C-alpha positions, 0 to 999 in steps of 0.5 A: 481631461486629466488620466483616471489610471496609468497604462499597463506595460507590456512585459518586454522580450528579457521578462516571457524568456524569464517566465518561460524559464522559470522552472515549475512551482514545487510542491515546496513552493505551493504547499500542496502534494504532487504525483512526485511527492506519493512516489518518492515519499512510497519509494523510501518506504519500501526501500525501508522496508526491504531493507528490513525484510532483507535483515530479517531473512538474512539471520532469520528471526522466528516466527514468534518474533515476526508476530510481535513485530507484525502486531506492533505494526499493526498498532502503530499503524492504527495510530497512524491512520487516526491522526489528522498528520501523519509524521513520517518517522512513525511512517517509517518506522511501521515500514521498519516493523513489518518488513520485519516481520514479512522477512521472517514470514518469508523465510518460513515460506521459503523454507517449505515452498523453494521458489514461492517468495521469487513467484509470489513478488512477481505476481505482485509486481504483475497486478500492480502494474496490471491493475494501475494500467487498467486504471489509469485507462479508465477501463475499472472507475471507483463509484460511491457503489464500489466502495459501498461493494468493497466496503462489505466486502472487506468487513465479510471476509475479516469476520470469516478470516477472524473466525478460521483463525480462531477455529485453526488455534483450537485445532478444528479443520484442516490448516491451510496457511494462517487460516485453518478450515480446509477449503475455506482457507482456499477461498479466504485467500482467493478472495483476499487477492481479490480484495486487495487488489481492488483496494488497490485501484482504491488507494490510487483513486485516493491518491488523485482525490487529495492531489486534485483537492489541493491537500499538503505535499505532507500528506504524501506520505499516508498516501504511500502507506495506505498504498504499502500497507495494500501491497503488503496485504496483496503479496501476502494472501498470493503468498498463502495461495501458492503455498496452498496451491503446492499442497493440493 
């Protein structure tokens, strides 16, 4: 009776050892995003932002340049959000522009309120670590209802903030930071800190979903970009909140 197929041979001890000692597949080999990719890209963007911010701080560019840099960063951020594929160079350029604006604004606040920048940085780091711990431990979960609530709250916040900003430009009310309507400025900052903190949770959840879905490793730039935008927003809100509290 003839053989219907060859008999598979068991791997040798040496082959098993080679398989065991082989390095884990990297994102370059698999083409998929990993948490290491996200950490690395986010670190690069923050390094550029800090370097650019330190430069702007040292030469004190002025609030006019800060505003231009902020507007340019917003336009570039919109382009990055709309593109189907993130271009690393554009993400780095965004970080540099954002750094120029943040460094100049921080210098302005530090001159008016000595020590406020270090307090805002500590507050931002504490919020980031606290939210990350709460998310990883399961104390905060992102559900469809949570996402809808945050989206509605964000739209309301942006509407009130825009109205407050316009009223400040026309001299209505007493100015607080960039929002100029007395007590509304304080409430907006508190709401802004809360929203930015909860949006960090959504950013963490989005990163996990992207990794689980096998997103291309280049998408790590998009994840890093999103985290940087939220952290910068949180820092600015804390900075403004501290300035308001010092004025009271």
